[in-house]
N, C-alpha and C positions, 0 to 999 in steps of 0.2 A: 836539392829541397823541393818538396812539394808543396804547390799553391793550396790554399784553403779550397779551392772550387775543385781539387784533386788532377787541376793539370801541370806539366812541369812548364817550366819556360820554352823548352824546346817544342813541346807539343803545342803550345801556344802560339809560338813561330810559324809553325808548319800549318795551324789555322789558319792564320794571317794571309801565309802564303798563297794557300787555294783560294783566300776569299777574295785577295788580289787577283788574282789571274782571273777569277770568274769575271770580276770587273772590267778587266782587261778585254775578256770575251766579247761580253754585252757591248763596251764601247766600241770593238773593231764591228761586231754583228751589224750593230746599229748606221754603219758606215753606209751599207748597202750592198745589192749584187754587183759582179763586175770587177773590175780592176778602178779602186777610190785614186785621187790624184793627191799620191802621198809626195810627190816630188815638189808640190805648191802651198806644202804644209808647213807652218814654222811654229810647232808648239813648243812648250817648256820641255829641256830633260829633267826627267823623272826617277835617274839612276838606272840601275841595274837590275836586272831578274836574273834568276839561277834556269834560264833554259838557253840550250844547248844543242846546233843542229850539225850532227856526224859526218863524217864523209863520204857514208852510205845514204845520206839522204835523211836517215832517220832524226827525229824533234824529242830531245829529251827535257824535261820540266823536273826540278828537284832531283835529278839523276834517274826519273823514271821515264822507261819512253812513252810517248804520247801517242795511244793505239787509234785513235778517232780521227779518220781521215779527214772527214770535213771540218774536223777543228785544226787540223794543220793547214788544209786547203783556205779557210778563213785567214790564220795569220800570215800564210805566204801572200795573201793579197794585201797587207801593211806591212809588207816588208821595206825597206830603204838601207840602200849602202850609202853612206854620206863621203865628204871630200876627205874626212881624217880617216877615210880606211876601215870604220866602224858598220857594223849593221845594227839596223834597231829597228823596233815595232813603233808602228807611227800611225796615232788618230789625229782628229782635229785639236784636243785637248792636252796630249801629252807623247814623250817621246822615252822609251827605254831602251836597253842596249842589252842585246844579245850575243852568244858566241856562235861562232861561225866555224868550223875545224876547216874546212877548204872552201867550198862554194856551196849557196844556199840550197840550189836546186841540183838534182841528177838528172841528166838525158837516158832515160829509158827504151826510147824505141826512134828508129832513123827509118825515113823514107826517102829514096830518091829516084827522082823521075826526070825526062829527058835525057840529052847528051850534050857534052860538049858547051858551048856558050849558052845553050837553054836548058842545061842542068840544074835543078833545082832541089837541094837539100831541107829537108822538113823534120824537125826534132819533137818528140813529144816528151815531156818532163815527167817526174814522180809526182807532183800535184796539179796535172793536167793542163799546163801551159804546152800549147802550138806555137813552136818558134819556127819560121822559115829565115835560113841563112841567107844574109844579104848585106848591101850596106848599112842598114838600120841593125843589124844581128848578126855581125862578124864571129867567125870562126878564128880560135887561134889555139896553136899550140905549145907545151911548155915540154922542156925536157926535165925529166924526172932522172938527176942525177944516181941518187941510191939503187936505182931499179935498171937504169939504163934506157927504159921507156921513156914514153910521151905520154902527156896529160891533153887532152883536147878540152876547150870551155867553148861554149856559146853564150853569146849575150842575150839574156832575156828580156830585159828592160832598167832602163835607168843603168847603175850599174851592177847588177846582179846577175851573176852565172850561173851557167848549169856545167858541172863536169860532165862530161861524157863519159857514160861508165866502159868498162873494159867491153864488155860482148859487142856495145852497138861502135865501139869504136874500130874493133877488128871488122865490122862490116862495114863501115865507113869507108875506111882506107882500101878495100875491095874496090872501090870505084874510085882511086886516086889513080893518076896518070902523069908524066912526065910532061913540064910545063917548063920555058925558059923565061925565068924574073929574073929581071936586070942583069942580063948576060951569063947567068950561071942556072942549069940544068936541075931543076928542084921536082921533088916526087910531091903531088899538091894533088886538093880535089878542088872543083868549082862549083860556084854557085850562084844564080843570079847575076852572070856576066862577071863576078867577082872570082878572082883566085887566091886561097888560101893553102901557103904551101905548108908543107909538112917535114921534108927533109931535103937536104941536096941528095941526089938520084946517085951520088957516091958514095955517101955515106950508107942509102940503102944497099947498095951493092956490098959495102964491107959488112954489113947484119946478114946479109942473104947467103954471104960465102962459108 
């Protein structure tokens, strides 16, 4: 049924959603430049919005990609993953839930400098974060049973991680070496004096055979 204004209920909902997004953008922008202290804020939960971050790092709103990178970068600064495992956009006055298919960020570039204990691995994410792997920003590798491969993740901040993209992962493992961890020979990478096991060297040998 068409309303007297000529708008259908669905179109009015879309307009309301768009206005809601504009208001959220305005509140996020008022937070200021840099990374706001989202971990210290405790605003009320205002429900979920139809926003999703896909595995490749693309942000969607109402099923449509958000094509404006400055807007994506703005939202990325007010992301927070809570102990409940859910990811939220947080401002001082509200907290809204969004969907994240895998990780909220993607590591799209890596730089490896130094050797041995002095080696440092640095990633750049798709939204411009620069992350130096070390005790505060560890790297982990997760088995991917469906493909028989690995998915590396680096902690960016809080509980938010970046999935290391496939091309970057291949570059990263090129800096791997055999390291004994708890008496087991592991293929691993090192950064800032920390060792990050990728897989047992015996398994690597099997895969390479």
